[in-house]
Phi, psi and omega in degrees: 000134182292139179238153176261113187240119178265137180238123180245124182222166183207145174126209182269186179301326178295339177270340185262319184305316180301324181284332171297317179300317180293317179299319179296320179292318177297319178298318179299329180274003176097006178270161177257107180251134177235137179252126175256120184203182178296150182306332183296344181260003184304307187300314185292327180285314181291334181294339179257012173085018179259134178295141184237140172234126180279134175232152181282150001291137185273246180285002182289345177278112174257109187301324180293311182296315181293319179297319179295316182293317179296324177298321177294320182286338183299326182293337179248014172071031185242009185298323180293316178300319178297313182302318181287312189284334186242339180257332185252303187304316182296338182257008191300312181292319178296319178296320176301314179299323178294329189263336193299324180286315181294323178289318181296331180277348187276156172280336181198149174238135176253124187244138167291156187290348175253009180274065185299317182296326179293322177298318179294317180297321179297317180292320181296320182270353182074022181277129176304143184229139170242137181252148178246144177233118187277330182225144187297332180298338180294342178284345178050049183281135174287343182268349187213080182237070183293346178288346175266259177228148177302139180297127179291158182278334181289131190301316183296315179295325178298316179298320179296322179295319178299319179296317180296315179298319179298321179296319178297317180294323177295320178295319178294320178299320180298317179291319185293337181296333176287322180292326185271002180304319178299328178292317178297321178295317178299316179300318180296319179297329180272359179078021178273148181288160175302149180218183179292162180299131183295344176277343185239243185298335182292340181281343188267136170294141179285349184255318185205127175241125180261117172275101189272055180210174183278146174294348175293333178275325182195151173240158183305139180249163183302333181259011170282156173303131184295342181272016181281137174233121178277128188257341195092168182290125172276088186279138179282088189288350176302331179300330185294340179275355179277128179271157176284157180296152178304322180297315180290320179299318178297318179299314182297322183282349185272358182191193181290162178306134183268174166273135181251129182245129179211150176236024176071203185260352182243307181297339181301338181282345177231065187282341188059226179261016185307311187286316180294314178298322179296318179295322178295316179299317179298316180298319179299327183269359179084022179249151169278166184222137171250121183251109178272092194257003184068210185295340178298336180295333180284348185252000183249132179274148181306324183289349178277353181254154174299153179301137179092007179244145176228136178254128178230153180294309185203149170211133179305126183301323181293340180266325186268324186300316181297345182259010181265155170282324176198162183238131177248118186213178189269348178091010172301148189294327178293314177295319178302316181298313181292325179293317177299316181296329182289340181076023181250145178292161188225151165242124187248133179237083186289151182245303187201184177057231183277356189297315178299322179292316177300317181298316180297324179291322178294322177296316180296328180287341178090015182251359188210163166241164187224144175232134173294141185305319184290346180253009186276096177238172178299320180296314182293317178298321178300314182295316182291318179294325177299316177296316182298319187273338182266340179268110186301334185300328181294313180294320180296312181293320179298319179294320178297313180295321179302317179296322180292318180292323178297333180279347179283155171220082185298323180295318179292318180295320177296319179293322176302315182295321179294317179294322177296324177301315179299320184297326183260007183241046176057047178060028174080008179291134182258142180289141179274073185276314182233155176275151178276122180208124177288156177279143176276000000 
């Protein structure tokens, strides 16, 4: 039986593409899926035949301005606080008003981990909710914190590490309670009872949590919600139909596989010397370089780059990554997924958010090396890339992992889990607990 499923997401393209993949799969199965997101994603969502609903902040998100500001804050460890306090919290009531009708009409709502207003709207309207988690670090597990240090094998040291991780998580929880205060206030205004912190237990559906990543990155831990199901990466396969530009295609065919450098859709606005240093490092090692620089590529002349480098605005990762000798990227979960699928080794230069944790997991997996952003120079990149490219184990392991990721179908697994949820939840009927009412 066809169901009406609302999907609420927030963030960059890496936060939106996985939900597009799930919506397309649900649509293929005969369900009606609608994605609620910022206005900037309307065209890409509607172009693949998925219904779109704009939620605030609307066109007020300027990716360049936000990327530049977040880049500045990254050096002092404040990008998450900025994102919550200035991009989400001021619009919380307006976003709730945008969502309450679409959520109230749905048979089920699927929420991104920062879609706080959607969680509140689902509870207010009594709509069943499934939550999604895009990267394993979001679970904040004391048992699995590779962004710190690998857990030692000796039992006593392991216990000490767990205690240390728990202390770090408690400190973060204390800080996060200030960020989540607007959510608690909104709940009180709507007459909803107190609940868990929206950054922690409050983000998870009590019925089903979808880990939208590969089990190669993480497996369920004792302190994860027991209702978690890992689906594999829900990759937006529509990208695979995008061809490379004639200029880039000509470049690729003219020589050996290049090194590909990218900073995703947000960090690209604050690249520093990443691209120039990367091109220099590639030249020193005898490799060509493809620099995915965003709009900056339109402003740079070929003679400003080292010989053997080409700057392009954009290239679909699924099309360019498999043709690379290695990939140098920021560690965003969307880029990470496509890089793993390509079967190519990686050098990761994390900036903020989940990126350091993702990078540490890739290193632990044996497919990557990592450089701290503040230490990323041409000299350091040259040394790290030399190790990455000269040690065969990285290429062998990357190819092995690539085959495993290619066998995954995260969108199908997520859809299977959602349909199974309906089957065991009284045919998806939602209890009429609260009335739907927008805030004035």
